[in-house]
N, C-alpha and C positions, 0 to 999 in steps of 0.2 A: 426623605419617604417618612411619610407619619402613619400610626397605626389609629383606624376607623372601627368601631364595633358598630355591628349592626342584626337588626331584627326585621324578618324578610316574610313574607304568607307565599305560599307557592298557589298555580292556576288552582289545585281541591279543597283551599283554606287551609292547609298544617302549618303552624309558625315554625318557624327556626331563626337560629342565632348562630354567631360567626363573627369574625375579626380578620381583618384585609390591611396587609401594609401595603396602601399607592400615596401617590405623589400629595392629590387635594381631593376634595371631596366630591367630587365632577367623576374622576376616576374608578370610586370606590361603586359612585351609583352602577355608572357603564359594568364592573366587573357585575354584580347585584345583578343589574340585569339580561347581563350573559349567561347567568347561571339557571335563568327560568326561574326566578323571583321575584316578588315583586315587593320591594323595603316599605318596612315603615318608619323607620328611627335608624339612622345614620350621625354615629357620632364621634368625635376626637376624640381617642383614648390615651394617645401618649404620642406625642410631636418631640420630631427624630430630631438633632440638631444640624442643619445643613448651613453649606456657605453660601446658600444661594439667599441669593436677601429678598427677591422677589415671591416665592414660593411663603416664607414665614410671614409675607404680606399679605396671601393669601388667604389662610390658619385663622392670622388675627382677624381680617375681615369678615370673616363665615362666622364668626364668632358674637362680633358687634350690638347682631341687631339683641342678645341675650339682655342687653343690658336696659332694655325699652320693655313697655308692652302694649301688645296691641289691643284694641277695645274691637267686641265683634262687633259696633254698630258699625266702626271705620271699615273693617273686615267686609263685612257686610254690603257697604256701600261698595268701595273695589271688587268684590265681585260681579255687583249688578254692573258697574260701570265697563267692568272688561267684557261682561258680556257682549252687552251692547254694541261696543268698540269689535268684537269680533263678528258679531252677526250683519253688521253693515259694510264686510268685508277686508277691516284693516287687517294689516298682517299685523299676528300676536305680538312682535318680537315692537313693535313702531305704538302700537298700544299701549305696551307694557311702559315703553319709556313716556309717553304722552301723561299716563297716569301716572308713573314718576314724577314726574315735572309738578304735578299741579295740585298732588299729597302734602298737605300739615304735619301729618301727624310724625316725627321725627323715627319712631320705632320701625313703625311699616312703609316709610321712606328707607328705609335702611334693606329691607326685606325685598324689597321692590327694585333695585338698584342689582343685590344679590340672584335673583329669578333674573332679571332683564340678560344678566352675565352668562348666565348657566345657558338661558338660550343662545345665547350670540354666540356660543361656542362650540353649540351644536346637541347639547341637551336638549331634553325635553320639558314639558314645562309641571308633569307630574313628579319629573328628578330632582325641578328646582325645588316644588314644594314639599317632598319629602327632605327633605334639608333641613327645615322647620318645622320640625313636630308639637313646638311650644307655640308655634301661630296657623297651622295651619294639621285639625286635625286626621288621624285615620280617615275619614272616612272622607273628608274632602279631596285626600290625596287619589283614594282607589277610586272616587268620579270623575274627578280627570282622569285617573289613566286610562278609566274605559270611554271618559271620551273623545278622545285623544286616537284609541285601538281605533273606534268607530266612527272616527270624521266629524263628530257633533261634540265637537267640545264649546260651541257656543250654546247649545242646548243646555249640556251638563251644566254650564257656570249659569246657566239661570233656573236652572233647576235647584240649584245649588241654595243659588240667592234666596230665591224662592221660603226653602226652609230655615234658612239662619234669619229671614224676617217675620217665619213664624213664632221661632223659636222665641224674639226678642221678643215680640210683640203677647205670646204668652206671661215669660216673665214680669212683663209692664204690669201684664193686668194682675197679677197675685199681687206683686209689691204696692201696685195702688190700692188692692182690696183688702192687704193689710193695717194700711198705713194710722187707719182709724180706730182699728184695735191695739195698735203696738203704742199710739196718742195717749189712750184712755189708762192703758199701763203705766206709762211713766206720768201721769199727772195723779195716779193712784199711789205709785210708789213715794211721788214727791208731798204728798196729803198725808200720808203716814209717816213721812220720815218727820215732817213738821209738829204735826201731832206727837209723836214719839218724844222726842227728841226738846222738844220749846212747849210747846202745851201741858203736857202734863206734869210736868214738877211744876209747874208755874202750881194745879190744882193742888198737888200733893203737900207744896208749901202753906198755903192756906187749908187743908186741912187738916193740918196739922200745928198749925197757931186755929184754929174754930175749938177744936175738943183733942186736947194734948192729951194723950193716956189710954184716950179710949180709940179697940180696934176699932176696921172699917169694913164694907162690903167684902168675901171672898172675890168677887168677879173682880172688882177693883182695886182690890190688892195685889189679885195676878196681871193685869193691866199694868200696875205703878212697879211691880218686879221687871217687867220686861223690859220696862219703859228708863228704869234703872241700869239692867244688861247692855242697853245699847249704846247709852251715855258711857258710862266708865268702861266700858270693853269695846268702844268701837273697832279695833284692828284687830282684834280677835273673831269679833264676827266675821268684817271684813275677809280677811283670811280663811276662817271658815268659807261662809258661800265658793269664796274664788278657788279655793283646795276643790271643791263639790264640783266643780264647772268642770276643770280642767281633769278627774277622777272621768266625769261619765266622758266628754273628751276624747278622751287617750281608749274608754272605752269601746267606742263606737267609730276606733279607727284601726281596733285590734278585729279578725277574721270575725270570730264566734260576738262580740259585740256589735259588730255592723252588718250580721246576721239573723241577730235575735231586732235591733234597730231597722233595718229595714222591712222586717214584718211587721214588725211592731206599728212603723204610718202607714201598713196596706190594710191592716187590722181596726186600727181607732175609728171609733164613730165618730165618724160628716168631712174629718181631716183626710180619713182612708181612703172618701169616696174619691178624693180630690188627687190625694196622691195614683191610688188605681188607675184613673183615668189621665193623666199625667205623663205614666210611663206608661200607657198602650198608645198616646199619637205618640209619642218619641219613641219608638219602636216599631209602631207603620209606618209613619211615615219615613224614618229614617229607613226602614228596610225595602220599603215601597219607591224610594228615592233610587236608592242602589239598583236595585234589579231594573227599574227601568233606564238605567245608565246604560245597562248591560255588563254589570259586573257580577261574576258567576253567583248560583247562592249559596252553597256552603264560603266562599273566601264572605260574601255580606254578611253572611251570619257571623262570621266573626267580627268582623267588625263593629256588626250591632251590639256583640254583648257586650264589646267593648266601651262603650257608649252609649248602657243601658241605665247606667245610676243609678241601680237598683240591685243587690244582689241578688234577690227574691228571683227577679226578673230575668237576668245573667242566667242562674242556674235554670229557669222555663228555657229560655235560647239557647242555654251548652243539653239539651235533649233535645232541641229542636234540631239542634245540626245532627245528634248522634242520628238519628231517624232519619232524616235526609240523609245522611252519609251512605246507613244503610241499605235504603233505596225504597226508605218510606215516605211521607208526605207530611206539612209544615200543620196540616189539619190537624191530626190526629195529637200530636204532646197540647195543642190548643184544648182541646176537646178535657184531655186529662187533666190539664189545671185549673185549678180553682181561684188564680190573680186574677185573669179576666170573663167577662159575662160568656157564656156558652153559644150566642149568638156569633161572636167575633169566628168562633172557629167553624162555624158553617160558613159563615161568608167567607173566610178562608179557602175553606174548602170547593165552594162555589168557582173560586178565583180561579182557582187549580184547574178545575174540569174542564170549562170555558180557556186555557190560556187569558185571560187576562189577572192577573193576580196580582201584579204592579197596582192598575187602574182600583182593583180592589182594595188593597192594601191605602192607599191614598185617599179613597170616601169611606175607609176608617179611619182615618185618622182625623179628618173635616170631621165626621161626627163626634168622634173623643174632644176635638176641638172646643166645638159648641156645647159638649156635657160638659165641660172643663169650664165653662162660664158659668154655666147654669152652677153649678156644684159648688164654686167660688160665691158668686152671690148670695146662697145658701148659707154658706157658710157665714161669710160675714153678716147677713141677718141672725144668727141662731148669737154667733160670737158678740154685737155690737150691748143688747142689753141683757149676756153674760156678765160681761164684763160693766156694765152701769150696776147689776144688782151683783158683783164681786165689790164693788165699791162704797155702794150704798151699807153694804152688812157689816163689811172693817170698820170704815169711819161712823155706823152708827152703833155697834158694837163698844166703841170709845165714849163717844159723847155717852151712853146711858150708864159705861163705866164711871166716868165721873162724875153726873147726875145720880147715881146713886146714895153716895151722902149725904148730898143737900137732901133729895128726898128722904133720907131717916132722921135727920138732924130735923127737919118741918116735923115730922111725924112724934117726936122724943126719943130717948132714949129705950135699949132693948137690951133686958138682959142676955149676955152671950152665955157662952155650952160653961165655961167655968164664975157664974159670978160675974164676970166682969160684965159691963157694959160696953155695949155694940152699937155705934149710928146706924 
């Protein structure tokens, strides 16, 4: 016997936790299902020593997959291929075995093998997926469970594959758009480090040899002092910067810090528009996919809240959940919230009244995706000249600081404030 901790939701979307003393993970999933719950996480807590070797080997195998990481792209391909095989009439178990044979990722091969064994032993696909919460999200598991109950598993798998492909495509576009600004920043850091650590000290020694005992312009002295600080205290400067980054990372991982950081991301100019449209696209696409797959609305809202990725959006979803639970509509909290445009609330209201809410949500998501592309393009267009201007100002200031003494030498000595000659 082993002890398994679980987290689950009921048909109304209420969460519950507990533990079970069962022989293996498959029996734990079966017991949870018999209680009328939908498991979102099942984890081995305290394995009890047993004289039965096969049971111990099974427990070890069930956790072996955690040693590897399954890439989202590989999981998307697996989902698309499985949907195709099920759609053409191939039995689920046979399709899983076929995909297991051709899979190249060792981590995903182990996961598919474990899923195949669960299905072969009489378990459902959703039960097998729920045993791997680090690979399959609660969104994935609940969509598959809804597809099994409705007899449309191939449709649900295809929708999940499309959802994952959209997410990967948007992420790739944002990374590609940020490549140029990141490259400019790296070049700027390299040039500034070269000037501060190597070029400025050369100029300083030249100036001291040309006009010993004379003071230099204040701006030049300030730049040289920064250069000396970086030269002689490199470790201290590096540790200070690393400490500031560590404090910031710790702050945004606290509840208060995360709240402020997520609200700031939505309100900051230019970048806030991208974050807001990304959150809207993720929320509407996830909710529309779940509702279109037959997941109850309260349960779907709980899942969407977990996958929101933003505390501000999660708080809004919690308000929507409470309003729907009390018999209200989804549209009212949308209108009350200032996170998304008022037009979104109107479109959700129309979708509820016409009974086509899933389709309406997917249309909002498609429109938001297009707006994300436009917003990312606009942001990149603004960042490129901003980075160039920043680099020009910093490098230009250093160059001017180094040439000010030369200009003063050409124009002749000037009396300083204390009667001392100044360059």
